[in-house]
N, C-alpha and C positions, 0 to 999 in steps of 0.2 A: 414569409419567414423573416424575422428580424435579423439584420446583419449582426454578427457576433459582437462587434464593438459598440452596439447600442446600449442604452442604459439598462436593458433587461438582462444583460449577460456580463458578469464580471470578467475583465481581461487582465487586470493587475493581480498578481498572486498575493492574496491575503495570508496564505501560508508562509510565503517568503517574508512578508512584512512582520508577521508575528514571530518568526524565527529570529529575525534581526533585532527585534525588541526584547528578546529573551523570554517571551511568554511560554507558558506550559502548553504544548501543542496537542491538539486532539484531532485525529482523523478516524474515519470509519470506512468499512469496505461494503460495496454493493456489487453484486454480480449482474452483468448484462443479461437480457433475456435469451433463452434458447428458442428464438423465433423472431418475428418481426414486430411484435407488440411491446413497446417499452413502458406501458402504463404502470405495471406493478413496480418496475425499477424506479420510475419517477416518483411514485407515492412514497417509496422507502427513502429515496434521497431527500425529498422535500421535508419529510418528518425530522430530518437531522439539521435543517437550516437553523442557524443560531446556536447550535450546540457543538458543532465541530468546525474546524478551520477548513476542511476539505473532505470530499468523499472520493475514495479510491474506486476506480472502475477496473475490474480484473480483465486480463487478456487470455481468454480460453484457458482458465486455470485447470491444472492437472491434464492438460492437452485434450480437453473436451470442448468442442466447438460451440461458441456462443456469438452473439452479436459483436461486431467489431468494437474494440474499446474506443476508437476514434469517433464512431457514430454515437456510441452510448455516452461518452464524455461530452460530446457536443450538445446532445439533448439535455443532459444535466446542467450544463452551463446556461443553456437557453432558458432553463427553468429557474435560474437565479441562484444556483448552488455551485460553489467552486468545486472543481474536479481535479483529481490526480489521475492522469491516464497512465495505466500500466502498459508497457510496451515490451514484448518478448522477442528475442532474436530467433527463436525456434522456427518461426514460419515465414521469415522475411529475409531477403538479402539486403545489402546496403542501399540499393535503389529504392526498394519499398519502404525501408525504415526512414530514409530521408523524406520520402513523399508523405508518410504519415506524420512525421514531425512538423513539416511545413504546413500540412493540413491542420494540425493541432493549433499552430500559431494563428492560422487564418480564422479558426473558429473561436479564438479567445481562450483556449484551454491553456492555463498558465503553468501547470505542473506535470512532470513526467517521471515515472518510476522505471528506471532501466533494469530490465531483467534478462537473464539468459533464457529462462523458460523451462518448464517441466518437460522431461523427455516424452516423445510421442508414444513410446511403449506403455506409458502409464494411462493413456487415454482410451477413448472408444473408437479411434480411427487408426489402429495400429499399423495399417498398411500405408499410411500417409508418408510422404517423403519429408524428412526433417531437413531444414535449411541450415540454420545455425552457422551462417557465414561469419557473424560476429558473436561476441558474448557481452555480458553486462559492462565490463570495463571499457571495451572498445566502443560500445554504444554510448557510454557517457562521453567519451572523447569525441564522437560524432556530434552529439548534442552541443558540446562546447564549440565545435567548428561552426555549426549553423548559428549559434548565438553570436559568434564573431563575424558572421556574414560571409562565410566561405563554405563550399561543399566538401565532400569527402576527398576531393582531389586538390583542395586548397584554392579552388577557383572562386572568384567573387560571385555572390548571389545577386543577379541583376535587379531583382525585385526586393532586395533588402534582407537584413538578418531577421532571425526569429528571436523571441525573448522567452525562454523556457527555464523553469526552476527545476533542476534535475536532482533526483534522489536515487537511492539504491537500497536493495534488500540486504539484511544481515541476519546471521544466526548466532546469537551470543552463546548458545548451548553447543556449538560445534566442538567435538572432542579434541581437535588439534588446535591448541591456542595459538601457536606460532603461525600456522597456516592462516588462521582467522585474522591475525594481526596483519599479515602481508596482504591479504585480500582487501581488508579495509583500507590500508594505506594506498593501495593501487587505485581503489575507487575514488578516494578523496583526491589523489593526484590527477585522476582523469576528469574530475569536476563535480563529484557528488557533494551536494549541499546539505543533505539530510539522509537519515537512515530509517527505514521501517523494519521491524524485526518479525520473525516468525512467532508462532505461539510460544509464550514463555511459561514454564512451570518451575524452573529452578532459579529462584531469585538470588540465591547465594552466588551462583555462577554468573548471573546477570550483574551483580555488584562488582565482581572481579573484572568482568568485561568493561564495565563503565570506568572503573578506576584505572585499569591498565591500558585500555585501547581507546575508548570513546572520548573521555575527557581530554587526553593529550591531542586528539585530532581536532577538537573544538567544533564538532558538528553535532546537531541535535539527533538523539536516537529516540524514536517512538516505539515503545515496547508493545509487542503484540499481545493483546488480551482477548481471549476467546470465551464466548458465552456457552457454557456447558448446559445442555438442556435436561440431561438425565445421566444416570450411571451407565446406561447402555450407550449413550452418545460418547461418554468418556472412554469406555472400553473400545469402541470402534476407532476412535482417534488413536489410542495407543497401538492398536493393531495395524492401522493402515497409514499413519502419518510418520514417516521416518524421522528419527531424532527427537521425538516427543514422548515423554513419559509422565502422564498425569498420575500424581501420587495416589497410593491406595487409600490414604486417609480422605482425600478429596472425593474419591469414588464412593467410599463408605458413607460419607456425609450426604451425598446426593441420593444414595440408596435409602437412607433412613428418613429423608425429608418428606413431610406430608405433601409439599408442593415442590417437586424437584426443579421446576423451571425457575421459581422465585428463589430457591436456594442457589441456583446457578447465577442469578442476578447478584445475590449477596456475595458470592465467591468472586465474581468478576469485579465488583466494587472494592472488595478488600485488596484485590490485586492492583487495581488502579491506584489505591492509596499507597501501596508498597512502591509501585513504579514512580509515583510522584516524589518519593524520597530519594530516588536513585537517578532518575533520568529527566529529560526535558520534554517528554511527551508520551502519549499512548496511541496505539492504533487498534481500534475495536473491531472485532469480527463477531457478528451475531447472525449467522446464516438463516435467512427467512424469518428472523425475529428482530430486524433492525429497529422496529418501533420500541424495543426495550432499551435501546442504547441511552436515550435521555434518562431513563430510570436508573440505569447503572451509574451514570454521571452524577445524578442527584444523590444517590446513596453514598457515592465517593466524595461528596462535597465539592464537586466541580461545577461552578456557576455557569449559567449561559454566557455566551460571548457578548 
């Protein structure tokens, strides 16, 4: 196995560099396998090389166990694709969180998205014990300490600091705008350098969020764009994803389409164009159809990197 800082694996955050240069940022999401074979995940990640600044690796999303994001992100890095390791507080205390963050640094994983984590009751192991010693804001503070070369107790790290580019999640469609602003302020104060949003359907609300909250904070927001595969898929999301309401007109458009999947690509591309007018980036989610992300970007006029 090549050591992570060899030429085959990037260790400097290209996402950080692109953000500092004011580029329009593009990330995409890939789920780790539910098992020990990473081959499908790696195929999906490699197909995105040169089209996205980094690939997000989820952390047992919706509290359903999958391969460790540390292992999955390390494999993606070794394949020559920059990763964003999502890290949830749900399953780890501060000892385990520090261990995974130091491990990420050792494997050359440059980016971390700090998450509180979906509640255990949403998943398929409902009898599991939820940890949640920290939450996203305190996790961001912990990353900042490790970046400064100290542990959670402010004691020096004898083997040197880490260098991680920390980000946070945001929901611009949150109904309580003042609460949303306070939460974003706290995350930036704790060290968040970028935000990735949940699936966005209300672009008027997004514009208000950008103007009133995001722009004053000065941190890039990557808008969540989801590839809808069919009207049935859209209705499922409306039923089971809290806070998301895909418009009836979009569902009708998918239902009438001769090829619903390609109509979904067209809708996603239109949303990328809208996002480009408002924000500094997009975060693309195309579950089990990641190979279509380059087509979405092409249709939206986003050139290869």
